[in-house]
VOSE-359419 format. One record per atom (N, C-alpha, C, O): residue in one letter; x negated, y negated, z. Coordinates in steps of 0.02 Angstrom, whole numbers, padded with zeros to 5 digits, always signed. Atoms other than C-alpha are relative to their C-alpha. Example, Ala and Ser with C-alpha at 12.3 -4.5 7.8 and 13.67 -1.06 7.14 Angstrom:
BEGIN
a-00045+00059+00000a-00615+00225+00390a-00045-00060+00000a-00097-00059+00033s+00042+00059-00003s-00684+00053+00357s+00039-00055+00037s+00014-00110+00045
This chain:
BEGIN
m+00012-00005+00052m-05785-03241+05948m+00072-00053-00039m+00069-00105-00073k-00063+00019+00031k-05596-03276+05899k+00014-00069+00017k+00024-00111-00026k-00009+00070-00035k-05571-03428+06025k-00072-00054-00024k-00075-00111+00000t+00052+00038+00027t-05732-03504+05944t+00038-00031-00079t+00049-00090-00093l-00020+00045+00055l-05659-03514+05765l+00072-00022+00007l+00096-00040-00047i-00060+00039-00009i-05482-03580+05838i-00048-00054-00001i-00054-00076-00058i+00020+00069-00034i-05584-03728+05911i-00025-00024-00068i-00006-00077-00093i+00050+00050+00068i-05702-03761+05748i+00071-00001-00053i+00081-00056-00078s-00083+00019+00027s-05509-03738+05654s+00007-00069+00013s-00019-00109-00026l-00024+00015-00040l-05445-03843+05761l-00043-00095-00016l-00022-00146-00043l+00070+00067+00013l-05602-03991+05755l+00015-00005-00085l+00020-00061-00109l+00012+00008+00099l-05595-03967+05543l+00053-00029-00005l+00051-00083-00035f-00060+00032+00015f-05405-04003+05552f+00003-00073+00015f+00019-00116-00025a+00006+00067+00013a-05432-04155+05643a-00044-00059-00038a-00030-00119-00047l+00039+00044+00039l-05568-04223+05549l+00038-00008-00056l+00056-00064-00072y-00036+00012+00068y-05474-04180+05384y+00062-00050+00008y+00067-00097-00032s-00051+00017-00015s-05322-04239+05449s-00015-00084+00003s+00027-00123-00020n+00016+00068-00036n-05391-04407+05507n-00026-00039-00043n-00011-00099-00040a+00024+00020+00065a-05488-04441+05344a+00041-00020-00056a+00029-00071-00089f-00057-00001+00057f-05329-04410+05216f+00048-00034+00021f+00048-00056+00078a-00083+00027-00031a-05150-04482+05228a+00042+00067-00015a+00043+00103-00064q-00048-00074+00007q-05029-04339+05262q+00055-00023+00008q+00070-00078+00032l-00074+00000-00007l-04859-04311+05252l+00024+00055+00029l+00002+00107+00004i+00022-00057-00038i-04805-04190+05381i+00111+00010+00005i+00155-00027+00027a-00083-00004-00035a-04613-04108+05388a+00000+00036+00058a-00029+00088+00074c-00015-00023-00078c-04555-04091+05559c+00045+00024+00024c+00070-00016+00063r-00037-00010-00004r-04434-03990+05584r-00013+00037+00084r-00063+00060+00110d+00017-00046-00068d-04382-03916+05764d-00023-00034+00057d-00017-00016+00115s+00056+00025-00047s-04488-04027+05847s+00046-00042+00056s+00014-00056+00106i-00058+00041-00052i-04340-04124+05956i+00065+00050+00002i+00098+00073-00045k-00050-00054+00004k-04219-04010+06034k+00075-00036-00006k+00097-00075+00036q-00074+00009+00017q-04042-04037+05960q-00022-00089-00012q+00017-00133+00005g+00007+00051+00040g-04137-04192+05876g-00002+00015-00067g+00009+00070-00092y-00007-00002+00067y-04153-04246+05706y-00067+00033-00011y-00111+00028+00032n+00061-00022+00049n-04292-04152+05579n-00015-00047-00035n+00027-00083-00063f+00031+00097+00046f-04396-04302+05496f-00064+00030-00025f-00100+00075-00003w+00084+00005+00033w-04547-04320+05380w-00027-00049+00034w+00009-00097+00050l+00046+00041-00031l-04687-04409+05463l-00061-00002-00044l-00087+00050-00063y+00044+00001+00024y-04824-04492+05374y-00046-00034+00038y-00036-00081+00078l+00056+00037-00027l-04992-04530+05422l-00042-00024-00031l-00074+00017-00064p+00038+00016+00045p-05099-04658+05340p-00075+00031+00018p-00086+00068+00066e+00069-00026-00016e-05293-04624+05325e-00020-00027+00040e-00008-00088+00043n+00041+00023-00063n-05397-04642+05480n+00053-00018+00043n+00043-00074+00068y-00034+00037-00041y-05247-04664+05585y-00019-00003+00045y-00019-00056+00077n+00026-00011-00073n-05321-04590+05729n-00082-00027+00019n-00116+00002+00061a+00047+00035-00013a-05475-04710+05723a-00018-00024+00074a+00037-00013+00100p+00023+00011-00064p-05551-04767+05908p+00049-00065+00000p+00049-00098-00052d-00020+00066-00027d-05448-04915+05980d+00045-00028-00062d+00048-00088-00079v-00060+00029+00063v-05317-04927+05830v+00060+00024+00017v+00064+00085+00026k-00056-00033-00026k-05146-04911+05879k+00038-00031-00081k+00034-00090-00099k-00044+00024+00053k-05028-04910+05706k+00081-00032+00004k+00117-00017+00051p-00087+00009-00014p-04844-04980+05690p+00023+00047-00032p-00018+00082-00062v-00041-00058+00015v-04715-04859+05639v+00079-00045-00044v+00115-00095-00039v-00075+00037+00049v-04570-04894+05514v+00046+00068+00009v+00027+00126+00005m-00031-00050+00003m-04438-04799+05532m+00078-00014-00066m+00121-00058-00068f-00055+00013+00059f-04320-04759+05361f+00056+00038+00017f+00044+00096+00034l-00060-00017-00006l-04138-04724+05384l+00034+00020-00066l+00062-00029-00092h-00041-00013+00065h-04057-04638+05221h+00052-00030-00004h+00072-00070+00038g-00054+00005-00019g-03902-04647+05150g+00040+00048-00004g+00014+00097+00021k-00009-00056-00015k-03769-04525+05130k-00004+00039-00042k+00029+00090-00033s+00012-00052+00073s-03814-04438+04968s-00055+00051+00036s-00051+00112+00024l+00044-00043-00010l-03966-04369+05058l+00009+00034+00084l-00037+00045+00123c-00025-00025-00071c-03872-04300+05221c-00024+00085-00014c-00050+00113-00062g+00008-00094+00000g-03886-04103+05257g-00042+00025+00040g-00059-00002+00092n+00052-00014-00039n-04004-03997+05310n-00063+00001-00040n-00112+00015-00005n+00035-00007+00045n-04113-03998+05169n-00046-00051+00004n-00032-00103-00026l+00040+00070+00009l-04266-04115+05205l-00035-00012-00031l-00066-00064-00017n+00018+00015+00067n-04340-04098+05036n+00039-00091-00036n+00016-00142-00063k-00065+00057+00004k-04177-04224+05015k-00022-00090+00008k-00019-00138-00031v+00047+00043+00002v-04269-04348+05091v-00042-00058-00027v-00045-00118-00015r+00058+00019+00050r-04404-04377+04967r+00027-00016-00064r-00004-00033-00115n-00033+00039+00074n-04272-04423+04838n-00010-00074-00008n-00034-00097-00059y+00027+00081-00008y-04293-04611+04881y-00011-00029+00045y+00003+00005+00094g+00018+00043-00050g-04343-04737+04993g-00068-00013+00014g-00108-00028-00030c+00087-00009-00020c-04517-04735+05098c-00027+00040-00010c-00082+00028-00034i+00028-00071+00020i-04558-04562+05077i-00027-00002-00075i-00084+00005-00096d+00022-00023+00073d-04545-04552+04895d-00027-00072-00028d-00044-00072-00087a+00061+00079+00013a-04640-04755+04885a-00061+00026+00010a-00104+00025-00034l+00072-00036-00008l-04785-04664+04969l-00016+00034-00041l-00067+00025-00075t+00036-00049+00065t-04786-04522+04856t-00007-00024-00077t-00025-00001-00131k-00003+00056+00076k-04777-04635+04718k-00064-00043-00008k-00093-00052-00061g+00068+00033+00000g-04926-04736+04770g+00018-00069+00038g-00026-00106+00059r+00024+00068-00063r-04869-04884+04878r-00011+00017+00068r+00016+00058+00105t+00046+00000-00059t-04992-04924+05016t+00054-00024+00041t+00103-00058+00027i-00070+00017-00091i-04891-04936+05210i-00072+00022+00035i-00098+00078+00032d+00028-00016-00042d-05017-04959+05321d+00028+00013+00075d+00011-00023+00122a-00026-00015-00047a-04916-04873+05450a+00017+00071+00017a+00014+00115-00025i-00010-00062-00001i-04872-04731+05525i+00107-00002-00025i+00145-00045-00004v-00047+00000+00034v-04699-04683+05428v+00054+00069+00022v+00041+00129+00017v-00039-00062-00021v-04545-04585+05494v+00064-00008-00042v+00085-00062-00063a-00075-00003+00055a-04376-04526+05388a+00024+00070+00031a+00007+00128+00014p-00023-00069-00036p-04285-04410+05505p+00059-00015-00058p+00066-00068-00089q-00047-00011+00030q-04126-04337+05410q+00058+00011+00046q+00044+00039+00100t-00037-00010-00036t-03960-04335+05480t+00065+00045-00036t+00062+00059-00096r-00031-00032+00044r-03813-04239+05436r+00090-00030-00014r+00131-00011-00055g-00039+00050+00013g-03681-04373+05462g-00020-00073+00021g-00077-00094+00008a+00009+00055-00034a-03661-04544+05552a-00074+00002+00041a-00094+00048+00077w+00081+00009-00051w-03847-04607+05628w+00043-00016+00074w+00092-00049+00089k-00012+00025-00065k-03842-04604+05804k-00057-00024+00041k-00106+00011+00056p+00060+00038+00000p-03948-04737+05865p-00043+00025+00050p-00102+00011+00041e+00027-00028-00051e-04000-04636+06037e-00058+00059-00035e-00118+00060-00021k+00039-00036+00033k-04062-04495+05923k-00052-00022-00056k-00093+00011-00087v+00064+00001+00069v-04155-04611+05795v-00058-00023+00064v-00117-00008+00051m+00045-00001-00052m-04249-04660+05962m-00023+00029+00029m-00071+00009+00060d+00036-00051-00021d-04284-04510+06016d-00050+00032-00034d-00095+00062-00004v+00057-00003+00060v-04388-04479+05866v-00044-00060+00000v-00105-00051-00002f+00069+00032-00007f-04477-04634+05876f-00056+00015+00071f-00114-00001+00081d+00037+00008-00084d-04518-04590+06072d-00065+00062-00025d-00126+00052-00020w+00027-00083+00025w-04583-04393+05999w-00060-00051-00025w-00115-00058+00003v+00076+00040+00036v-04701-04514+05886v-00032-00020+00049v-00083+00012+00063k+00028+00045-00048k-04749-04624+06016k-00058+00058+00041k-00119+00057+00048d+00041-00041-00050d-04794-04478+06127d-00071+00041-00024d-00114+00064+00013h+00033-00051+00022h-04894-04384+06001h-00060-00048-00041h-00118-00026-00045y+00057+00043+00035y-04996-04528+05902y+00002-00062+00023y+00055-00083+00045p+00020+00057-00001p-05073-04690+05926p+00041-00051-00036p+00041-00079-00091v-00055+00079+00038v-04943-04820+05905v+00004-00053+00052v+00000-00060+00113d-00006+00080-00040d-04922-04993+05935d+00074-00030+00021d+00088-00085-00003t-00058+00000-00023t-04749-04996+06015t+00016-00085+00004t+00073-00096+00023n-00026+00056+00005n-04748-05201+06000n+00037+00003-00089n+00078-00034-00116r-00007+00019+00090r-04736-05162+05798r+00042+00061-00023r+00014+00100-00061f-00030-00062+00015f-04598-05024+05779f+00077-00045-00029f+00118-00077+00005y-00056+00009+00022y-04466-05062+05635y+00045+00042-00034y+00031+00101-00048v-00065-00029+00021v-04310-05013+05569v+00039-00016-00064v+00073-00067-00073l-00044+00040+00079l-04238-05015+05380l+00019+00058-00027l-00007+00113-00021g-00029-00074+00040g-04126-04905+05273g+00066-00044-00024g+00081-00098+00001m-00045+00015+00058m-03983-04935+05144m+00070+00053+00005m+00079+00114+00012s-00083-00054+00001s-03794-04878+05143s+00007+00023+00060s+00005-00012+00111l-00031-00052-00062l-03748-04750+05264l-00074-00025+00045l-00068-00030+00106g+00078+00013-00040g-03954-04799+05323g+00013-00064+00028g+00013-00070+00090g-00027+00072-00020g-03901-04990+05330g+00062-00001+00070g+00058-00042+00116y-00031-00024-00048y-03772-04932+05443y-00016+00009+00071y+00010-00011+00123g+00034-00023-00049g-03887-04851+05546g-00059-00040+00035g-00084-00034+00091t+00050+00039-00022t-04013-04980+05542t+00036-00049+00042t+00017-00057+00100l-00037+00058-00060l-03894-05118+05623l+00028+00023+00065l+00042-00014+00113d-00027-00030-00068d-03831-04987+05752d-00053+00013+00049d-00042+00025+00108v+00063-00029-00035v-03994-04950+05813v-00035-00065+00013v-00076-00067+00058a+00043+00046-00038a-04054-05131+05818a+00042-00033+00034a+00027-00078+00073a-00060+00060-00050a-03882-05201+05885a-00019+00041+00082a-00007+00008+00133s-00012-00042-00065s-03911-05068+06038s-00076+00000+00033s-00080+00011+00094y+00067-00019-00031y-04113-05060+06064y-00028-00069-00045y-00045-00058-00104p+00024+00058+00041p-04170-05252+06004p-00052-00023+00028p-00087-00063-00002d+00045+00021-00046d-04285-05273+06149d-00051+00066-00032d-00096+00070+00010r+00045-00055+00021r-04388-05122+06066r-00006+00014-00082r-00036+00063-00105i+00007+00016+00069i-04368-05173+05878i-00035-00056-00009i-00013-00104+00022a+00037+00053+00010a-04499-05292+05819a+00040-00026-00064a+00033-00086-00051a-00040+00000+00078a-04397-05318+05641a+00048+00047-00019a+00043+00102+00008a-00063-00029+00020a-04229-05251+05553a-00019-00004-00074a-00062-00045-00092m-00014+00028+00066m-04200-05236+05365m+00058+00051-00024m+00047+00110-00036a-00049-00036+00033a-04024-05182+05302a+00030-00002-00036a+00075-00039-00016m-00006-00008+00078m-03975-05158+05132m+00066+00034+00002m+00076+00083+00038c-00065-00025+00005c-03786-05135+05078c+00019+00033+00060c+00023+00093+00047g-00022-00025-00024g-03727-05091+05233g+00054-00011+00039g+00104-00026+00006g-00037+00048-00049g-03629-05147+05393g-00009+00032+00069g-00067+00047+00083a+00004-00013-00069a-03600-05089+05570a+00040+00056+00038a+00100+00044+00040s-00062-00053-00052s-03512-04938+05682s-00007-00027+00058s+00048-00046+00079v+00001+00025-00082v-03553-04997+05850v+00045-00053+00025v+00052-00100-00015k-00049+00068-00009k-03424-05123+05944k-00047-00051+00006k-00039-00101-00029e+00033+00056-00018e-03568-05226+06020e-00060-00013-00042e-00109+00023-00044l+00049+00022+00049l-03667-05326+05889l-00040-00064+00031l-00079-00090-00008c+00041+00078-00020c-03746-05489+05990c-00061+00026-00005c-00101-00008-00037g+00077-00014-00004g-03904-05390+06016g-00024+00000-00078g-00085+00005-00088l+00043+00029+00044l-03934-05424+05847l-00032-00072-00021l-00081-00077-00058n+00014+00058-00013n-03951-05604+05865n-00061-00005+00024n-00096-00054+00011e+00070+00001-00038e-04110-05544+05979e-00058+00011-00030e-00113+00011-00002l+00080-00027+00026l-04233-05494+05844l+00004-00027-00064l+00057-00049-00085p-00018+00014+00083p-04270-05535+05660p+00025+00058-00049p+00006+00116-00057l-00042-00033+00034l-04150-05488+05546l-00009-00006-00066l-00018-00064-00085w-00022+00015+00088w-04137-05468+05351w+00049+00033-00018w+00024+00086-00037i-00038-00013+00044i-03969-05418+05280i-00001-00011-00071i-00008-00068-00091i+00005+00045+00043i-03965-05407+05109i+00066+00068-00033i+00080+00124-00011h-00091-00031+00025h-03783-05346+04993h-00001-00022-00077h-00006-00081-00091g-00018+00017+00069g-03762-05350+04813g+00070-00019+00001g+00111+00011+00035t-00076+00021+00012t-03600-05443+04762t+00041+00041-00030t+00101+00047-00016a-00042-00051+00051a-03557-05311+04625a+00002+00087+00056a+00024+00139+00030d+00010-00068-00048d-03577-05156+04767d+00065+00019-00009d+00101-00024+00015q-00034-00028-00013q-03436-05049+04738q+00002+00066+00048q+00056+00094+00060a+00011-00038-00057a-03495-04925+04865a+00010+00002+00053a+00037+00047+00084v-00013+00028-00065v-03503-05019+05009v+00010-00072-00013v-00040-00105-00030p-00015+00088+00027p-03411-05211+04975p-00068-00025+00028p-00111+00006+00060v+00035+00048-00049v-03515-05355+05031v+00026-00010+00045v-00010-00030+00092r-00028+00047-00055r-03390-05406+05143r-00016+00048+00066r-00014+00026+00124c+00029-00027-00065c-03455-05252+05254c-00031-00024+00050c-00019-00025+00110s+00073+00047-00029s-03616-05349+05289s+00039-00059+00027s+00037-00076+00086e-00022+00076-00021e-03520-05513+05291e+00047-00010+00065e+00057-00065+00090r-00012+00011-00052r-03426-05455+05437r-00040+00019+00056r-00026+00019+00116v+00050-00017-00066v-03578-05401+05525v-00029-00065+00013v-00053-00071+00070v+00030+00087-00005v-03641-05594+05512v+00059-00028+00037v+00043-00038+00095k-00068+00023-00018k-03454-05659+05554k-00009+00009+00070k-00013-00041+00105s+00002-00007-00057s-03472-05564+05717s-00055-00034+00026s-00037-00083+00059m+00039+00039-00009m-03650-05628+05751m-00001-00063+00010m-00035-00084+00057i-00025+00061+00002i-03591-05799+05718i+00025-00015+00071i+00008-00058+00112q-00055-00002-00070q-03467-05767+05859q-00039+00008+00071q-00016-00017+00123c+00036+00005-00059c-03599-05729+05987c-00060-00034+00006c-00105-00017+00045g+00050+00051+00015g-03711-05870+05934g-00063-00011-00030g-00059-00011-00091d+00055+00047+00032d-03878-05937+05893d-00010+00068-00062d-00013+00129-00053t+00004-00074+00053t-03896-05826+05727t-00063-00022-00046t-00075-00001-00103s+00065+00028+00038s-04069-05929+05687s-00055+00066-00009s-00112+00044-00015k+00042-00040+00006k-04165-05757+05670k+00044+00039-00056k+00005+00076-00087l-00015-00020+00068l-04070-05695+05533l+00003-00035-00058l+00022-00093-00066i-00011+00006+00070i-04081-05690+05357i+00053+00044-00043i+00051+00105-00047f-00039-00049+00043f-03938-05643+05236f-00004-00029-00055f-00007-00089-00068d+00001+00025+00057d-03942-05629+05075d+00046+00043-00050d+00036+00104-00056k-00059-00029+00041k-03786-05592+04947k-00034+00001-00076k-00040-00050-00109m+00045+00011+00092m-03884-05544+04760m+00061+00001-00026m+00106+00039-00008r-00050-00008+00024r-03768-05590+04653r-00006+00048-00084r-00053+00043-00123g+00004-00049+00042g-03723-05452+04519g-00036+00071-00010g-00035+00113-00055v+00024-00062-00027v-03825-05327+04613v+00064+00052+00011v+00120+00042+00033n-00051-00064-00027n-03744-05154+04628n-00039+00052+00061n-00099+00047+00073h+00019-00042-00052h-03769-05026+04765h-00053+00021-00008h-00094+00010+00037s+00069-00048+00007s-03916-04916+04686s-00065-00052-00012s-00123-00043+00005q+00054+00037+00008q-04011-05051+04638q-00042-00039+00059q-00084-00080+00040l+00022+00034-00024l-04067-05113+04802l-00049+00068+00046l-00080+00066+00099a+00043-00040-00038a-04148-04952+04838a-00095-00008-00030a-00145+00025-00018r+00075+00022+00040r-04304-05042+04727r-00045-00013+00064r-00101+00007+00077i+00036+00044-00060i-04340-05139+04887i-00031+00045+00039i-00067+00017+00079f+00049-00046-00047f-04421-04984+04978f-00058+00012-00035f-00104+00047-00015y+00083-00011+00061y-04561-04995+04821y-00042-00078+00015y-00096-00090-00013l+00026+00076+00012l-04608-05182+04855l-00041-00004+00066l-00027+00022+00120d+00039+00016-00061d-04742-05240+04968d+00017-00038+00043d-00002-00032+00101q-00014+00057-00020q-04656-05400+05001q+00037+00047+00043q+00014+00045+00100t-00046-00028-00069t-04521-05280+05106t-00035+00015+00084t-00003+00008+00136y+00040-00031-00051y-04677-05210+05234y-00026-00064+00019y-00021-00080+00078d+00022+00038-00039d-04762-05367+05236d+00047-00051+00032d+00031-00098+00069w-00065+00056-00044w-04611-05462+05298w+00030+00047+00057w+00063+00017+00099l-00009-00025-00056l-04579-05323+05419l-00057-00003+00055l-00055-00003+00117f+00110+00010-00045f-04787-05337+05482f-00011-00053+00020f-00057-00060+00060a+00006+00070-00015a-04766-05513+05497a+00038-00023+00080a+00030-00075+00113h-00025-00002-00078h-04665-05479+05666h-00018+00038+00068h-00039+00095+00059s+00019-00032-00057s-04698-05424+05835s+00026-00005+00054s+00025-00064+00073l-00017+00012-00057l-04623-05393+05992l-00041-00040+00059l-00019-00071+00108a+00057+00065-00048a-04792-05485+06076a+00012-00078-00002a-00012-00120+00036d-00018+00068+00007d-04710-05641+06003d+00049-00022+00030d+00104+00000+00014s-00051+00019-00069s-04616-05731+06153s+00045-00012-00047s+00080+00034-00066a-00053+00026+00035a-04510-05836+06042a+00051+00058-00054a+00111+00066-00050r-00022-00074+00023r-04481-05675+05922r+00055-00051-00066r+00112-00038-00083l-00030+00021+00077l-04448-05813+05752l+00003+00051-00050l-00039+00097-00050v-00001-00013+00069v-04406-05752+05596v-00043-00020-00046v-00043-00081-00053n+00032+00038+00054n-04530-05774+05451n+00039-00004-00059n+00066+00047-00081k-00041+00018+00057k-04443-05852+05308k-00076+00004-00063k-00055-00016-00117d+00055+00007+00058d-04603-05847+05185d+00006+00046-00034d-00021+00034-00088y-00037-00067+00058y-04538-05684+05093y+00063-00020-00028y+00113-00039+00003s-00088-00009+00016s-04399-05685+04965s-00001+00057-00031s-00049+00092-00014i-00044-00054+00030i-04317-05546+04857i+00024-00013-00042i+00077-00040-00026s-00060+00021+00036s-04242-05577+04711s+00008+00042-00071s-00047+00049-00099t-00007-00044+00057t-04179-05466+04554t-00055-00007-00033t-00083+00046-00047k+00064-00038+00044k-04338-05513+04449k-00059+00043+00036k-00093+00086+00008i+00044-00048-00031i-04448-05446+04590i+00031+00072+00010i-00008+00115+00030m-00019-00055-00004m-04353-05306+04596m-00007+00050-00066m-00019+00110-00071r+00013-00027+00087r-04362-05273+04405r-00088+00023+00014r-00099+00077-00012d+00051-00024+00014d-04545-05245+04429d-00012+00043+00068d-00073+00037+00076a-00002-00044-00065a-04535-05126+04604a-00040+00037-00017a-00080+00039+00030y+00041-00037-00001y-04640-04999+04528y-00049-00021-00062y-00069+00022-00102s+00075-00005+00033s-04780-05078+04427s-00053-00004+00033s-00109-00004+00007n+00099+00026-00047n-04920-05112+04574n-00002+00072+00033n-00037+00073+00084l+00010-00045-00025l-04902-04931+04613l-00066+00038+00001l-00102+00017-00044d+00083-00017-00001d-05079-04830+04652d+00024+00084-00032d+00021+00136-00001k-00002-00080+00019k-05031-04677+04530k-00064+00060+00027k-00059+00121+00025t+00069-00038-00010t-05211-04613+04585t-00002+00039+00072t-00031+00093+00081f-00009-00018-00071f-05169-04590+04775f+00036+00061+00011f+00092+00063-00015k-00013-00053-00046k-05136-04429+04862k+00025+00024+00055k-00012+00008+00102i-00003-00010-00058i-05063-04362+04994i+00017+00080+00042i+00066+00118+00037n-00002-00091-00037n-05091-04189+05106n+00067-00005+00016n+00087-00054+00048i-00055-00025-00032i-04921-04113+05134i-00005+00040+00036i-00044+00084+00020v+00020-00066-00050v-04911-04000+05286v+00089+00014+00031v+00135-00027+00034d-00067-00031-00039d-04756-03905+05371d-00022-00006+00069d-00077+00014+00089s+00016-00014-00089s-04753-03923+05564s-00006+00062+00011s-00041+00080+00059r+00008-00069-00029r-04735-03745+05563r-00028+00049-00033r-00019+00110-00038s+00055-00043+00024s-04858-03695+05484s-00074+00011+00042s-00096-00039+00069a+00048-00017-00027a-05018-03606+05559a-00070-00048+00013a-00113-00044+00056s+00052+00034-00007s-05128-03746+05508s+00019-00086+00016s-00019-00133+00008h+00006+00052-00063h-05040-03887+05612h-00002+00015+00059h+00024+00063+00087p+00010-00013-00063p-05098-03922+05763p+00053+00005+00046p+00039+00039+00095y-00056-00017-00043y-04934-03924+05849y+00057+00044+00004y+00110+00029+00030h-00035-00056+00008h-04861-03754+05808h-00012+00037+00039h+00029+00082+00032e-00004-00033-00054e-04901-03674+05942e-00031-00012+00070e-00072-00058+00074k+00023+00050-00072k-04942-03707+06128k-00074+00026+00013k-00094+00084+00015e+00063-00038-00026e-05110-03698+06175e-00027-00038+00059e-00007-00095+00070y+00001+00023-00063y-05188-03726+06340y-00082-00003+00001y-00121+00025-00038y+00077+00022-00042y-05362-03787+06432y-00011+00011+00057y+00028-00009+00100i+00017-00008-00077i-05442-03736+06582i-00045-00057+00020i-00088-00079-00018v+00031+00052-00024v-05506-03872+06691v-00064+00024+00038v-00078+00066+00081k+00097-00018-00026k-05705-03884+06713k+00010-00059+00055k+00061-00091+00067k+00016+00038-00037k-05786-03987+06839k-00020-00057-00027k-00071-00056-00061g+00020+00079+00016g-05799-04169+06803g+00062-00001-00075g+00060-00040-00122d-00067+00036+00055d-05634-04167+06681d+00036-00049+00024d+00038-00046+00086t-00043+00030-00024t-05516-04305+06698t+00058+00005-00066t+00048+00021-00125l-00050+00009+00055l-05349-04328+06608l-00022-00028-00080l-00011-00001-00134s+00026+00053+00058s-05426-04459+06482s-00047+00050-00016s-00017+00087-00055k+00053-00051+00025k-05576-04338+06448k+00024+00054-00047k-00007+00065-00099i-00026-00040+00024i-05463-04204+06395i+00042-00013-00047i+00046+00030-00091a-00036+00015+00051a-05344-04292+06290a-00044-00027-00061a-00024-00020-00119v+00051+00001+00069v-05503-04354+06177v-00023+00039-00023v-00025+00038-00084e+00008-00072+00018e-05563-04190+06170e+00048+00033-00045e+00029+00074-00087h-00072-00054+00041h-05411-04113+06088h+00060-00056-00023h+00121-00049-00019q-00031+00027+00025q-05356-04248+06015q+00071-00001+00023q+00110+00029-00015t-00061+00027-00038t-05200-04300+06126t-00009-00058+00022t-00056-00097+00012t+00013+00057-00058t-05158-04421+06247t+00040+00009+00049t+00090+00045+00052v-00016-00015-00074v-05129-04440+06419v+00081+00010+00012v+00110+00061+00031t-00077-00029-00009t-04949-04449+06427t+00027+00048-00027t+00058+00088+00009l-00005-00080+00033l-04920-04311+06304l-00029+00062+00073l+00010+00100+00102l+00017-00036-00059l-05007-04216+06443l+00019+00007+00052l+00016+00062+00080c-00033+00010-00072c-04930-04271+06596c+00083+00033+00003c+00117+00058+00048k-00081-00029+00011k-04753-04227+06505k+00013+00065-00016k+00067+00093-00006l+00007-00076+00003l-04824-04048+06447l+00003+00039+00082l+00033+00088+00105n+00023-00019-00059n-04875-04021+06606n+00047-00002+00072n+00050+00042+00115k-00050+00032-00048k-04744-04118+06724k-00043-00016+00065k-00036+00002+00124i+00034+00024-00064i-04879-04205+06816i-00007-00079-00015i+00014-00107-00065k-00016+00066+00021k-04915-04391+06852k-00105-00025-00022k-00160-00002-00007k+00074+00030-00003k-05070-04498+06796k-00063-00007+00044k-00123-00013+00031t+00060-00003-00030t-05144-04499+06943t-00017+00067+00044t-00055+00075+00092d+00024-00084-00037d-05148-04312+06997d-00060+00019-00008d-00090+00009-00061k+00072-00023+00004k-05303-04242+07035k+00001+00081-00032k+00035+00129-00013l-00005-00083+00024l-05355-04082+06915l-00022+00019+00053l-00040-00020+00097r+00018-00043-00029r-05396-03938+07002r-00038+00020-00043r-00017+00019-00101v+00054-00039+00037v-05555-03853+06935v+00029+00085-00005v+00050+00116+00044g-00032-00057+00025g-05497-03685+06842g+00086-00007-00018g+00117+00034-00053r-00080+00012+00019r-05311-03743+06827r+00002+00004-00073r-00040-00023-00109r-00022-00006+00060r-05238-03700+06674r+00048-00047-00031r+00107-00034-00020i-00055+00060+00041i-05148-03858+06566i+00013+00007-00062i-00027+00002-00108r-00015+00007+00080r-05059-03847+06421r-00012-00085-00053r+00016-00139-00043i+00018+00061+00021i-05133-03977+06299i+00044-00009-00072i+00049-00063-00101r-00064+00026+00065r-04989-03937+06136r+00050+00004+00030r+00104-00009+00002
């Protein structure tokens, strides 16, 4: 009876979570990794649909151990205020400078747990997050479809990778927190590396540091990101979009105030990844069949059980599904 109730609860959770947008607080999901917010759009798990992933890197004021601070501004705040983003949105929290490899660990975790279009992974951030965005993009240009960095700079020494992907750098000339010369140094390094045809560099006259936060609430931001894909052989930058001070002034005007998000904590019993769960293999079972029935992926099943996709499943074997 207890087992039946658990199965029914999980099925109801899967149906409910698939039908409504969710915002999940993921804590301790990655060993020695970042905690993060995970946004899942409505019907994210529809058959044969893989969603793009948007990674938001916050600035210094949101650093620490309180994950709720990451909702103060940026992509997650934009979503809760009614901005529509048809993607899986991830917002990790750091205590100090962003580490590119740890940012990619978060993306890999999301990729292993949810239906993701790996050709459409985007990174954006401002201030310290602008530094993080450029560091990640320079380190992993072959994995990121496009990146947008506001009022930042770069910490990594090797920046030539930035020339390989569509990149939009925006900085205000009146920024006193992170001077515009920090972005100018990055652009200068890119010029020394060679072809900068994939770069858009906007110096916004008279704009200060905090004003650029409005960019996270604009349709143009996400439309520009989604216009790029790793599947595009030439990886050309799309220059059909622009962001001006006038557009930023209207950033909050088109938000859907009626939009609601179900907020879940990954450590709560209602979340499907809260506890380890197991399944006993039956005759006729395959990894694909088990993955579909339990709202997971073959890749994750292989990872959890340290097996290969080609391994045969022995009837009666106990395998971990969560």
